[in-house]
MARTORZA-241013 format. One record per residue (C-alpha): residue number from 1; residue in one letter; chain; x, z, y. Coordinates in steps of 0.5 Angstrom, whole numbers. Example, Ala and Ser with C-alpha at 12.3 -4.5 7.8 and 13.67 -1.06 7.14 Angstrom:
// MARTORZA-241013
> 1, A, A, 25, 16, -9 .
> 2, S, A, 27, 14, -2 .
***
This chain:
// MARTORZA-241013
> 1, X, A, -10, 14, 76 .
> 2, X, A, -5, 17, 81 .
> 3, X, A, -4, 15, 89 .
> 4, X, A, 3, 19, 89 .
> 5, X, A, 8, 22, 85 .
> 6, X, A, 7, 30, 85 .
> 7, X, A, 13, 34, 87 .
> 8, X, A, 16, 38, 81 .
> 9, X, A, 20, 44, 82 .
> 10, X, A, 27, 45, 79 .
> 11, X, A, 24, 51, 75 .
> 12, X, A, 18, 47, 72 .
> 13, X, A, 23, 41, 71 .
> 14, X, A, 27, 45, 66 .
> 15, X, A, 21, 48, 63 .
> 16, X, A, 18, 41, 61 .
> 17, X, A, 25, 38, 59 .
> 18, X, A, 26, 44, 54 .
> 19, X, A, 19, 43, 51 .
> 20, X, A, 21, 35, 51 .
> 21, X, A, 27, 37, 47 .
> 22, X, A, 23, 41, 42 .
> 23, X, A, 18, 35, 41 .
> 24, X, A, 24, 30, 40 .
> 25, X, A, 27, 35, 35 .
> 26, X, A, 21, 34, 31 .
> 27, X, A, 21, 27, 31 .
> 28, X, A, 29, 26, 28 .
> 29, X, A, 31, 27, 21 .
> 30, X, A, 38, 31, 20 .
> 31, X, A, 42, 25, 18 .
> 32, X, A, 39, 22, 25 .
> 33, X, A, 42, 28, 29 .
> 34, X, A, 48, 28, 25 .
> 35, X, A, 49, 21, 27 .
> 36, X, A, 47, 23, 34 .
> 37, X, A, 53, 28, 34 .
> 38, X, A, 58, 23, 31 .
> 39, X, A, 57, 20, 38 .
> 40, X, A, 61, 25, 41 .
> 41, X, A, 68, 24, 38 .
> 42, X, A, 67, 16, 38 .
> 43, X, A, 65, 16, 45 .
> 44, X, A, 73, 16, 46 .
> 45, X, A, 73, 9, 42 .
> 46, X, A, 73, 5, 49 .
> 47, X, A, 79, 8, 52 .
> 48, X, A, 83, 8, 45 .
> 49, X, A, 81, 0, 44 .
> 50, X, A, 83, -1, 51 .
> 51, X, A, 90, 3, 50 .
> 52, X, A, 91, -1, 44 .
> 53, X, A, 90, -7, 47 .
> 54, X, A, 95, -6, 52 .
> 55, X, A, 100, -4, 47 .
> 56, X, A, 98, -10, 43 .
> 57, X, A, 99, -15, 49 .
> 58, X, A, 106, -12, 51 .
> 59, X, A, 108, -13, 44 .
> 60, X, A, 106, -20, 44 .
> 61, X, A, 109, -21, 50 .
> 62, X, A, 116, -19, 48 .
> 63, X, A, 115, -22, 41 .
> 64, X, A, 120, -28, 42 .
> 65, X, A, 127, -27, 40 .
> 66, X, A, 126, -20, 37 .
> 67, X, A, 126, -21, 29 .
> 68, X, A, 121, -19, 24 .
> 69, X, A, 121, -12, 26 .
> 70, X, A, 117, -14, 32 .
> 71, X, A, 112, -18, 28 .
> 72, X, A, 111, -12, 24 .
> 73, X, A, 110, -8, 30 .
> 74, X, A, 105, -14, 33 .
> 75, X, A, 101, -14, 26 .
> 76, X, A, 101, -6, 26 .
> 77, X, A, 98, -6, 33 .
> 78, X, A, 93, -12, 31 .
> 79, X, A, 91, -8, 25 .
> 80, X, A, 89, -2, 29 .
> 81, X, A, 86, -5, 34 .
> 82, X, A, 81, -9, 29 .
> 83, X, A, 80, -2, 26 .
> 84, X, A, 78, 1, 32 .
> 85, X, A, 73, -5, 34 .
> 86, X, A, 70, -5, 27 .
> 87, X, A, 69, 3, 27 .
> 88, X, A, 65, 2, 34 .
> 89, X, A, 61, -4, 31 .
> 90, X, A, 59, 0, 25 .
> 91, X, A, 57, 6, 28 .
> 92, X, A, 53, 2, 33 .
> 93, X, A, 50, -1, 27 .
> 94, X, A, 48, 5, 24 .
> 95, X, A, 46, 8, 30 .
> 96, X, A, 41, 2, 32 .
> 97, X, A, 39, 3, 24 .
> 98, X, A, 37, 10, 25 .
> 99, X, A, 34, 9, 32 .
> 100, X, A, 29, 4, 29 .
> 101, X, A, 27, 10, 24 .
> 102, X, A, 27, 15, 29 .
> 103, X, A, 22, 10, 33 .
> 104, X, A, 17, 9, 27 .
> 105, X, A, 17, 17, 26 .
> 106, X, A, 16, 18, 34 .
> 107, X, A, 10, 13, 33 .
> 108, X, A, 7, 17, 28 .
> 109, X, A, 8, 23, 31 .
> 110, X, A, 5, 20, 38 .
> 111, X, A, -1, 17, 34 .
> 112, X, A, -2, 24, 30 .
> 113, X, A, -2, 28, 37 .
> 114, X, A, -7, 23, 40 .
> 115, X, A, -11, 24, 34 .
> 116, X, A, -11, 31, 34 .
> 117, X, A, -12, 31, 42 .
> 118, X, A, -18, 27, 41 .
> 119, X, A, -21, 30, 35 .
> 120, X, A, -21, 37, 38 .
> 121, X, A, -22, 36, 46 .
> 122, X, A, -28, 38, 49 .
> 123, X, A, -33, 32, 48 .
> 124, X, A, -34, 32, 56 .
> 125, X, A, -27, 29, 56 .
> 126, X, A, -29, 23, 51 .
> 127, X, A, -34, 21, 56 .
> 128, X, A, -28, 20, 61 .
> 129, X, A, -29, 26, 64 .
> 130, X, A, -22, 27, 69 .
> 131, X, A, -20, 20, 67 .
> 132, X, A, -18, 22, 60 .
> 133, X, A, -18, 15, 57 .
> 134, X, A, -13, 13, 62 .
> 135, X, A, -9, 19, 61 .
> 136, X, A, -9, 18, 53 .
> 137, X, A, -7, 11, 54 .
> 138, X, A, -1, 13, 59 .
> 139, X, A, 1, 18, 54 .
> 140, X, A, 1, 13, 48 .
> 141, X, A, 4, 7, 52 .
> 142, X, A, 9, 11, 56 .
> 143, X, A, 9, 18, 57 .
> 144, X, A, 10, 20, 49 .
> 145, X, A, 16, 15, 48 .
> 146, X, A, 20, 19, 54 .
> 147, X, A, 18, 26, 51 .
> 148, X, A, 20, 24, 44 .
> 149, X, A, 26, 20, 46 .
> 150, X, A, 29, 26, 50 .
> 151, X, A, 34, 28, 45 .
> 152, X, A, 37, 22, 44 .
> 153, X, A, 37, 20, 52 .
> 154, X, A, 41, 27, 53 .
> 155, X, A, 46, 26, 47 .
> 156, X, A, 47, 19, 50 .
> 157, X, A, 48, 22, 57 .
> 158, X, A, 53, 27, 55 .
> 159, X, A, 57, 22, 51 .
> 160, X, A, 57, 17, 57 .
> 161, X, A, 60, 23, 61 .
> 162, X, A, 66, 24, 55 .
> 163, X, A, 67, 16, 56 .
> 164, X, A, 67, 16, 63 .
> 165, X, A, 72, 22, 64 .
> 166, X, A, 77, 19, 59 .
> 167, X, A, 77, 12, 62 .
> 168, X, A, 78, 15, 69 .
> 169, X, A, 84, 19, 66 .
> 170, X, A, 87, 13, 64 .
> 171, X, A, 85, 9, 70 .
> 172, X, A, 88, 15, 75 .
> 173, X, A, 95, 14, 71 .
> 174, X, A, 95, 7, 73 .
> 175, X, A, 92, 7, 81 .
> 176, X, A, 88, 13, 84 .
> 177, X, A, 85, 8, 89 .
> 178, X, A, 83, 3, 83 .
> 179, X, A, 78, 9, 80 .
> 180, X, A, 76, 11, 87 .
> 181, X, A, 73, 4, 89 .
> 182, X, A, 70, 3, 82 .
> 183, X, A, 66, 9, 82 .
> 184, X, A, 64, 8, 89 .
> 185, X, A, 62, 1, 88 .
> 186, X, A, 57, 4, 83 .
> 187, X, A, 53, 8, 88 .
> 188, X, A, 48, 2, 90 .
> 189, X, A, 46, 1, 83 .
> 190, X, A, 45, 8, 82 .
> 191, X, A, 40, 9, 89 .
> 192, X, A, 36, 3, 87 .
> 193, X, A, 35, 5, 80 .
> 194, X, A, 33, 12, 82 .
> 195, X, A, 28, 9, 87 .
> 196, X, A, 26, 4, 82 .
> 197, X, A, 24, 9, 77 .
> 198, X, A, 20, 13, 81 .
> 199, X, A, 16, 6, 84 .
> 200, X, A, 15, 4, 76 .
> 201, X, A, 12, 11, 74 .
> 202, X, A, 7, 10, 80 .
> 203, X, A, 5, 3, 79 .
> 204, X, A, 4, 4, 71 .
> 205, X, A, -1, 10, 73 .
> 206, X, A, -4, 6, 78 .
> 207, X, A, -5, 0, 73 .
> 208, X, A, -8, 3, 67 .
> 209, X, A, -15, 1, 69 .
> 210, X, A, -13, -6, 69 .
> 211, X, A, -10, -5, 63 .
> 212, X, A, -15, -2, 59 .
> 213, X, A, -20, -7, 62 .
> 214, X, A, -16, -13, 59 .
> 215, X, A, -16, -9, 52 .
> 216, X, A, -23, -8, 52 .
> 217, X, A, -25, -15, 53 .
> 218, X, A, -20, -17, 48 .
> 219, X, A, -23, -13, 43 .
> 220, X, A, -30, -15, 45 .
> 221, X, A, -29, -22, 43 .
> 222, X, A, -25, -19, 36 .
> 223, X, A, -28, -13, 34 .
> 224, X, A, -34, -14, 28 .
> 225, X, A, -39, -10, 32 .
> 226, X, A, -40, -15, 37 .
> 227, X, A, -37, -22, 34 .
> 228, X, A, -44, -24, 32 .
> 229, X, A, -46, -24, 40 .
> 230, X, A, -40, -27, 42 .
> 231, X, A, -40, -33, 37 .
> 232, X, A, -48, -34, 38 .
> 233, X, A, -49, -34, 45 .
> 234, X, A, -42, -38, 46 .
> 235, X, A, -39, -32, 50 .
> 236, X, A, -32, -34, 49 .
> 237, X, A, -32, -37, 57 .
> 238, X, A, -35, -31, 59 .
> 239, X, A, -30, -26, 56 .
> 240, X, A, -24, -30, 57 .
> 241, X, A, -26, -30, 65 .
> 242, X, A, -26, -23, 65 .
> 243, X, A, -20, -22, 61 .
> 244, X, A, -16, -27, 65 .
> 245, X, A, -19, -24, 71 .
> 246, X, A, -16, -17, 69 .
> 247, X, A, -10, -20, 67 .
> 248, X, A, -9, -24, 73 .
> 249, X, A, -9, -18, 77 .
> 250, X, A, -4, -14, 73 .
> 251, X, A, 1, -20, 73 .
> 252, X, A, 0, -21, 81 .
> 253, X, A, 2, -13, 82 .
> 254, X, A, 7, -13, 76 .
> 255, X, A, 11, -20, 79 .
> 256, X, A, 11, -17, 86 .
> 257, X, A, 15, -11, 84 .
> 258, X, A, 19, -15, 79 .
> 259, X, A, 21, -20, 84 .
> 260, X, A, 23, -14, 89 .
> 261, X, A, 27, -11, 83 .
> 262, X, A, 31, -17, 81 .
> 263, X, A, 33, -19, 88 .
> 264, X, A, 35, -12, 90 .
> 265, X, A, 39, -11, 83 .
> 266, X, A, 42, -18, 84 .
> 267, X, A, 45, -16, 91 .
> 268, X, A, 48, -10, 88 .
> 269, X, A, 51, -14, 82 .
> 270, X, A, 54, -19, 86 .
> 271, X, A, 57, -13, 90 .
> 272, X, A, 60, -10, 84 .
> 273, X, A, 62, -16, 81 .
> 274, X, A, 66, -18, 88 .
> 275, X, A, 69, -11, 88 .
> 276, X, A, 71, -12, 81 .
> 277, X, A, 75, -19, 82 .
> 278, X, A, 78, -15, 88 .
> 279, X, A, 81, -10, 83 .
> 280, X, A, 84, -15, 78 .
> 281, X, A, 87, -18, 84 .
> 282, X, A, 90, -12, 86 .
> 283, X, A, 92, -10, 79 .
> 284, X, A, 95, -17, 79 .
> 285, X, A, 99, -16, 85 .
> 286, X, A, 102, -9, 82 .
> 287, X, A, 104, -13, 76 .
> 288, X, A, 108, -18, 80 .
> 289, X, A, 111, -13, 84 .
> 290, X, A, 113, -9, 78 .
> 291, X, A, 114, -14, 72 .
> 292, X, A, 116, -8, 68 .
> 293, X, A, 109, -6, 68 .
> 294, X, A, 107, -11, 63 .
> 295, X, A, 101, -16, 62 .
> 296, X, A, 98, -10, 58 .
> 297, X, A, 97, -6, 64 .
> 298, X, A, 93, -12, 67 .
> 299, X, A, 89, -12, 60 .
> 300, X, A, 88, -5, 61 .
> 301, X, A, 85, -5, 68 .
> 302, X, A, 81, -12, 66 .
> 303, X, A, 77, -8, 60 .
> 304, X, A, 77, -1, 63 .
> 305, X, A, 75, -3, 70 .
> 306, X, A, 68, -6, 68 .
> 307, X, A, 67, -1, 63 .
> 308, X, A, 68, 5, 68 .
> 309, X, A, 63, 1, 73 .
> 310, X, A, 58, 0, 67 .
> 311, X, A, 59, 8, 65 .
> 312, X, A, 59, 10, 72 .
> 313, X, A, 52, 7, 73 .
> 314, X, A, 49, 9, 66 .
> 315, X, A, 51, 16, 68 .
> 316, X, A, 48, 16, 75 .
> 317, X, A, 42, 12, 72 .
> 318, X, A, 41, 17, 66 .
> 319, X, A, 41, 23, 71 .
> 320, X, A, 36, 19, 75 .
> 321, X, A, 32, 17, 69 .
> 322, X, A, 31, 24, 67 .
> 323, X, A, 29, 26, 74 .
> 324, X, A, 23, 20, 73 .
> 325, X, A, 22, 22, 66 .
> 326, X, A, 20, 29, 68 .
> 327, X, A, 14, 26, 71 .
> 328, X, A, 12, 22, 65 .
> 329, X, A, 13, 29, 61 .
> 330, X, A, 9, 33, 65 .
> 331, X, A, 3, 28, 64 .
> 332, X, A, 4, 29, 56 .
> 333, X, A, 4, 36, 56 .
> 334, X, A, -2, 36, 61 .
> 335, X, A, -6, 34, 55 .
> 336, X, A, -4, 41, 52 .
> 337, X, A, -8, 44, 58 .
> 338, X, A, -15, 41, 57 .
> 339, X, A, -20, 45, 54 .
> 340, X, A, -21, 45, 47 .
> 341, X, A, -26, 47, 42 .
> 342, X, A, -24, 53, 39 .
> 343, X, A, -25, 51, 31 .
> 344, X, A, -23, 57, 27 .
> 345, X, A, -21, 57, 20 .
> 346, X, A, -27, 56, 15 .
> 347, X, A, -33, 60, 16 .
> 348, X, A, -39, 62, 12 .
> 349, X, A, -46, 60, 15 .
> 350, X, A, -50, 64, 20 .
> 351, X, A, -54, 69, 16 .
> 352, X, A, -60, 68, 20 .
> 353, X, A, -61, 61, 23 .
> 354, X, A, -67, 61, 28 .
> 355, X, A, -65, 57, 34 .
> 356, X, A, -66, 59, 41 .
> 357, X, A, -65, 55, 48 .
> 358, X, A, -66, 59, 54 .
> 359, X, A, -66, 55, 61 .
> 360, X, A, -61, 50, 58 .
> 361, X, A, -59, 45, 63 .
> 362, X, A, -54, 39, 62 .
> 363, X, A, -51, 33, 66 .
> 364, X, A, -47, 28, 63 .
> 365, X, A, -40, 28, 66 .
> 366, X, A, -39, 23, 72 .
> 367, X, A, -46, 23, 73 .
> 368, X, A, -51, 27, 78 .
> 369, X, A, -58, 26, 74 .
> 370, X, A, -59, 32, 69 .
> 371, X, A, -61, 29, 62 .
> 372, X, A, -64, 36, 60 .
> 373, X, A, -68, 40, 65 .
> 374, X, A, -69, 48, 64 .
> 375, X, A, -70, 47, 57 .
> 376, X, A, -73, 53, 53 .
> 377, X, A, -75, 53, 46 .
> 378, X, A, -75, 57, 39 .
> 379, X, A, -75, 54, 32 .
> 380, X, A, -76, 59, 26 .
> 381, X, A, -72, 59, 20 .
> 382, X, A, -75, 54, 15 .
> 383, X, A, -79, 50, 20 .
> 384, X, A, -79, 42, 20 .
> 385, X, A, -79, 39, 27 .
> 386, X, A, -80, 32, 29 .
> 387, X, A, -77, 30, 36 .
> 388, X, A, -80, 24, 39 .
> 389, X, A, -80, 21, 46 .
> 390, X, A, -78, 14, 49 .
> 391, X, A, -71, 12, 50 .
> 392, X, A, -67, 16, 55 .
> 393, X, A, -72, 22, 54 .
> 394, X, A, -66, 27, 52 .
> 395, X, A, -67, 27, 45 .
> 396, X, A, -60, 25, 42 .
> 397, X, A, -57, 30, 48 .
> 398, X, A, -61, 35, 45 .
> 399, X, A, -58, 34, 39 .
> 400, X, A, -51, 34, 42 .
> 401, X, A, -52, 41, 45 .
> 402, X, A, -55, 44, 39 .
> 403, X, A, -49, 42, 35 .
> 404, X, A, -44, 44, 40 .
> 405, X, A, -42, 37, 42 .
> 406, X, A, -44, 38, 49 .
> 407, X, A, -44, 45, 53 .
> 408, X, A, -50, 46, 57 .
> 409, X, A, -49, 47, 65 .
> 410, X, A, -53, 53, 65 .
> 411, X, A, -57, 57, 60 .
> 412, X, A, -56, 59, 53 .
> 413, X, A, -56, 56, 46 .
> 414, X, A, -56, 62, 40 .
> 415, X, A, -57, 61, 33 .
> 416, X, A, -59, 68, 29 .
> 417, X, A, -58, 71, 36 .
> 418, X, A, -51, 69, 37 .
> 419, X, A, -48, 64, 42 .
> 420, X, A, -47, 58, 38 .
> 421, X, A, -40, 57, 42 .
> 422, X, A, -37, 64, 41 .
> 423, X, A, -36, 61, 34 .
> 424, X, A, -37, 54, 33 .
> 425, X, A, -34, 53, 26 .
> 426, X, A, -39, 58, 24 .
> 427, X, A, -45, 54, 27 .
> 428, X, A, -42, 47, 24 .
> 429, X, A, -42, 51, 17 .
> 430, X, A, -49, 53, 18 .
> 431, X, A, -52, 46, 19 .
> 432, X, A, -51, 38, 17 .
> 433, X, A, -52, 32, 21 .
> 434, X, A, -53, 25, 20 .
> 435, X, A, -52, 22, 27 .
> 436, X, A, -55, 16, 30 .
> 437, X, A, -48, 13, 30 .
> 438, X, A, -44, 15, 24 .
> 439, X, A, -38, 14, 21 .
> 440, X, A, -36, 8, 16 .
> 441, X, A, -30, 10, 13 .
> 442, X, A, -25, 5, 9 .
> 443, X, A, -25, 9, 3 .
> 444, X, A, -29, 10, -4 .
> 445, X, A, -36, 11, -4 .
> 446, X, A, -35, 18, -7 .
> 447, X, A, -31, 19, -1 .
> 448, X, A, -36, 17, 4 .
> 449, X, A, -41, 22, 2 .
> 450, X, A, -37, 28, 0 .
> 451, X, A, -33, 28, 6 .
> 452, X, A, -38, 32, 9 .
> 453, X, A, -36, 38, 5 .
> 454, X, A, -29, 35, 2 .
> 455, X, A, -27, 42, -1 .
> 456, X, A, -33, 43, -5 .
> 457, X, A, -32, 41, -13 .
> 458, X, A, -36, 35, -14 .
> 459, X, A, -41, 35, -20 .
> 460, X, A, -43, 28, -21 .
> 461, X, A, -49, 29, -25 .
> 462, X, A, -52, 33, -18 .
> 463, X, A, -49, 28, -14 .
> 464, X, A, -52, 22, -18 .
> 465, X, A, -59, 26, -17 .
> 466, X, A, -58, 27, -10 .
> 467, X, A, -56, 19, -9 .
> 468, X, A, -63, 17, -13 .
> 469, X, A, -67, 22, -8 .
> 470, X, A, -64, 18, -2 .
> 471, X, A, -64, 11, -5 .
> 472, X, A, -57, 10, -5 .
> 473, X, A, -56, 10, -12 .
> 474, X, A, -60, 3, -12 .
> 475, X, A, -54, -1, -10 .
> 476, X, A, -48, 4, -12 .
> 477, X, A, -50, 3, -19 .
> 478, X, A, -49, -5, -18 .
> 479, X, A, -42, -4, -16 .
> 480, X, A, -37, -5, -21 .
> 481, X, A, -33, 1, -20 .
> 482, X, A, -39, 5, -18 .
> 483, X, A, -37, 11, -14 .
> 484, X, A, -30, 9, -14 .
> 485, X, A, -31, 3, -11 .
> 486, X, A, -27, 2, -4 .
> 487, X, A, -32, -1, 1 .
> 488, X, A, -31, -3, 9 .
> 489, X, A, -29, -9, 13 .
> 490, X, A, -21, -8, 11 .
> 491, X, A, -23, -7, 3 .
> 492, X, A, -19, -12, -1 .
> 493, X, A, -25, -15, -4 .
> 494, X, A, -28, -15, 3 .
> 495, X, A, -34, -11, 0 .
> 496, X, A, -37, -8, 6 .
> 497, X, A, -44, -5, 6 .
> 498, X, A, -50, -7, 10 .
> 499, X, A, -53, -3, 16 .
> 500, X, A, -59, 0, 11 .
> 501, X, A, -54, 1, 6 .
> 502, X, A, -49, 5, 10 .
> 503, X, A, -55, 9, 13 .
> 504, X, A, -57, 11, 6 .
> 505, X, A, -49, 13, 5 .
> 506, X, A, -50, 17, 12 .
> 507, X, A, -56, 21, 10 .
> 508, X, A, -53, 22, 3 .
> 509, X, A, -47, 25, 6 .
> 510, X, A, -51, 30, 11 .
> 511, X, A, -55, 32, 4 .
> 512, X, A, -49, 33, 0 .
> 513, X, A, -47, 39, 5 .
> 514, X, A, -52, 44, 1 .
> 515, X, A, -49, 50, 4 .
> 516, X, A, -52, 48, 10 .
> 517, X, A, -58, 52, 12 .
> 518, X, A, -60, 47, 18 .
> 519, X, A, -61, 39, 17 .
> 520, X, A, -61, 34, 23 .
> 521, X, A, -63, 27, 22 .
> 522, X, A, -62, 23, 28 .
> 523, X, A, -66, 16, 27 .
> 524, X, A, -65, 16, 20 .
> 525, X, A, -69, 10, 19 .
> 526, X, A, -67, 6, 24 .
> 527, X, A, -63, 1, 20 .
> 528, X, A, -68, 2, 14 .
> 529, X, A, -73, -3, 11 .
> 530, X, A, -80, -1, 11 .
> 531, X, A, -80, 0, 3 .
> 532, X, A, -73, 4, 4 .
> 533, X, A, -77, 8, 10 .
> 534, X, A, -83, 9, 5 .
> 535, X, A, -78, 12, 0 .
> 536, X, A, -75, 17, 5 .
> 537, X, A, -82, 19, 7 .
> 538, X, A, -84, 20, 0 .
> 539, X, A, -77, 24, -2 .
> 540, X, A, -77, 28, 5 .
> 541, X, A, -79, 35, 2 .
> 542, X, A, -74, 34, -4 .
> 543, X, A, -69, 32, 0 .
> 544, X, A, -70, 38, 6 .
> 545, X, A, -72, 43, 1 .
> 546, X, A, -73, 50, 5 .
> 547, X, A, -68, 48, 10 .
> 548, X, A, -69, 48, 17 .
> 549, X, A, -70, 41, 19 .
> 550, X, A, -70, 37, 25 .
> 551, X, A, -71, 30, 25 .
> 552, X, A, -71, 25, 31 .
> 553, X, A, -74, 18, 30 .
> 554, X, A, -77, 13, 34 .
> 555, X, A, -82, 11, 28 .
> 556, X, A, -87, 16, 28 .
> 557, X, A, -90, 15, 21 .
> 558, X, A, -86, 21, 19 .
> 559, X, A, -89, 26, 24 .
> 560, X, A, -94, 27, 19 .
> 561, X, A, -90, 31, 14 .
> 562, X, A, -87, 36, 19 .
> 563, X, A, -89, 43, 21 .
> 564, X, A, -88, 41, 29 .
> 565, X, A, -87, 36, 34 .
> 566, X, A, -83, 36, 40 .
> 567, X, A, -85, 31, 45 .
> 568, X, A, -79, 30, 50 .
> 569, X, A, -80, 26, 57 .
> 570, X, A, -75, 26, 62 .
> 571, X, A, -71, 32, 59 .
> 572, X, A, -76, 36, 58 .
> 573, X, A, -81, 38, 53 .
> 574, X, A, -88, 36, 55 .
> 575, X, A, -92, 37, 48 .
> 576, X, A, -91, 42, 43 .
> 577, X, A, -95, 42, 36 .
> 578, X, A, -97, 39, 30 .
> 579, X, A, -99, 32, 29 .
> 580, X, A, -107, 33, 29 .
> 581, X, A, -106, 38, 35 .
> 582, X, A, -102, 33, 39 .
> 583, X, A, -107, 27, 37 .
> 584, X, A, -113, 31, 40 .
> 585, X, A, -109, 32, 46 .
> 586, X, A, -109, 25, 48 .
> 587, X, A, -102, 25, 51 .
> 588, X, A, -96, 22, 51 .
> 589, X, A, -95, 23, 43 .
> 590, X, A, -102, 20, 42 .
> 591, X, A, -100, 14, 46 .
> 592, X, A, -94, 13, 42 .
> 593, X, A, -97, 14, 35 .
> 594, X, A, -103, 9, 37 .
> 595, X, A, -98, 4, 39 .
> 596, X, A, -95, 4, 32 .
> 597, X, A, -101, 6, 28 .
> 598, X, A, -102, -1, 25 .
> 599, X, A, -95, 0, 22 .
> 600, X, A, -98, 6, 18 .
> 601, X, A, -105, 3, 16 .
***
């Protein structure tokens, strides 16, 4: 995905970080923010505990021979020390709990962000234009969480500053050089953290391909649509080999980086720990030279030296983390710069809906061969059109262009004289489509049908009449809860529909949108049995009414019912006429029809 890290200037970094803080605020509740802010006064707890531990140690050391008053002092100091420990424990637990809640909210926000992106971005990106799929995956797993968690990270960093200053002040009162040495010995770990974060970012973005491919092979073996193939042909060894190959490539790269980081971090930790021991020896000698300092001073340095090293590392590593996170955040916000469909609020359909293609050309993203070539065409209002052709001739691509799914590379597409892309919402409202690959929604049968016009008030009598026309009522009527029956792979009763039943639902969904003036049916009989196909032909006029109807089909029995047939071949219309005319021309249509003639005799 990327070979090197992009340089991001200070001004752009501040802008990106400001946007990230706004997103982070959206994913937090008021209570979560309050808990985060409480961390500032409680950032003094490490110092208070260490100072109290010093006093407690000195009191215990001087306890013998001083009577019950001294014992009371020791008990009082112990109670205070215990209360401070409990306060820190309780706060950490509460903060951890709210962090878990925030994680759920962050996950929800990110999923909705990705849904909104994939549902509104221009369709070319869904064909993986500009590595869109890899970018979405990276945002989902890495960049998004960094953005959403940025507020908590900045709060933690500032609270670490408070803790650092308070610890430093106490250690300086003991010995200036102790504080200086402890701070300096944290530098190697800080430098390592900075470079490791950059290296981690670069490698994560470069390894997205292996990760995505491994996930793809995993789902090939577990997703229902391909399960029959996998089981029947015994493809487990093949799938496992492919999956393992991708994972092995990923693991080799990851292990190489991990070994490098473990080695360097171990060296840095040994260095810090060695100096830490030296600090304790210096403190012990100081107490030996001046017994009045008491063992409490040793306990103070013992507890605070480690904390200072740790908090110093956290501060500088946190700063390095922010620097690194900017790259992740930029990837997140770069999704906002993609081209999105301008979907205006609910629109009325076009008053006039004749369709014109003028010199339209189209090539799929990341390919070089044109699928539609200099196509010009006019479809009058109310015409019934059948589009036929061999596989790969451009039929479905033509529908993708007409519905605004794809944008032409050249030429124009108009409806009622208006460019369909000037107001895509209006264009969509003018038509209804049963796509070749249609949705199977985990919902009730009613919802699966009415989702095409979900704001419309449903008339059950009219809906039932429509379902009788499409043939869907035959099986809906046998369902226990009729239209309210929940269907789908994950329904509680496992009540999924057959391919033909789902196709009837898709046709019903298309026809339910009766405000549309253009009906498009892409391979509407592909999953239907011969009887159901014959029923659809018989009810074709009742189903389509006076709407402009565009029908794509490999099965040519229905072409006798339309006004006009367009024959596609290699992205161009090579024949245009009605059934009888095209048969007499003895061209591609005639050959295709004669090849299927025995089906209709």
